[in-house]
C-alpha positions in Angstrom: -10.9 7.7 17.9 -7.5 6.8 19.3 -8.5 3.2 20.5 -10.1 2.3 17.0 -7.0 3.7 14.9 -4.6 1.6 17.5 -7.0 -1.5 17.1 -6.9 -1.2 12.7 -3.2 -0.5 12.7 -2.5 -3.6 15.6 -5.0 -5.9 13.1 -3.2 -4.8 10.4 0.4 -5.5 11.6 -0.7 -8.5 12.8 -2.4 -10.0 9.4 -0.5 -8.2 6.7 2.9 -8.5 4.9 5.1 -5.3 4.7 6.9 -5.9 1.4 8.6 -3.6 -1.1 5.2 -2.4 -2.7 3.5 -1.7 0.2 1.2 -3.9 3.0 -0.3 -6.7 1.2 -2.3 -9.7 2.4 0.6 -12.0 0.7 4.4 -11.4 1.1 5.1 -12.4 -2.7 3.1 -11.0 -5.2 1.7 -13.4 -7.8 3.5 -12.4 -11.0 4.0 -13.6 -14.6 7.2 -12.5 -15.9 7.7 -13.8 -19.8 10.0 -12.8 -22.7 7.7 -11.6 -26.0 9.2 -12.7 -29.4 11.2 -9.8 -29.8 13.4 -10.5 -26.4 11.6 -7.7 -24.1 11.6 -8.9 -20.3 8.0 -8.4 -19.0 6.6 -8.7 -15.5 3.0 -8.4 -14.9 2.1 -8.6 -11.3 -1.5 -8.6 -9.9 -2.9 -6.0 -7.8 -3.1 -7.6 -4.6 -1.4 -4.7 -2.0 -4.1 -3.3 0.6 -1.8 -0.3 0.4 0.9 1.0 -1.7 3.6 3.4 -0.2 2.8 5.6 -3.0 -0.8 5.8 -1.5 0.2 6.6 1.7 2.3 9.4 0.7 -0.5 11.0 -1.7 -3.0 10.3 1.8 -0.3 12.1 4.0 0.0 15.2 1.3 -3.8 15.5 1.2 -3.9 15.5 4.7 -1.0 18.1 5.3 -3.1 20.5 2.8 -6.7 20.4 4.2 -7.2 23.0 6.6 -7.6 21.9 10.1 -10.8 24.2 10.9 -9.9 25.0 14.4 -10.2 28.5 15.1 -9.2 30.1 18.2 
């Protein structure tokens, strides 16, 4: 199990980019930036992240709350 998780982590490190949103296949996200007729700024980015920092935090919290199931 440890070998598999180590292999996955190493493959992500060498094939993925860590940016300010999380881990994605590209360092820069394809974003569309524009101002509307009222002068408000909008920025729409595609969902090209493999995993975001928010998802990582939620997964860790979920893992901490799960009972271990080991009884001594």
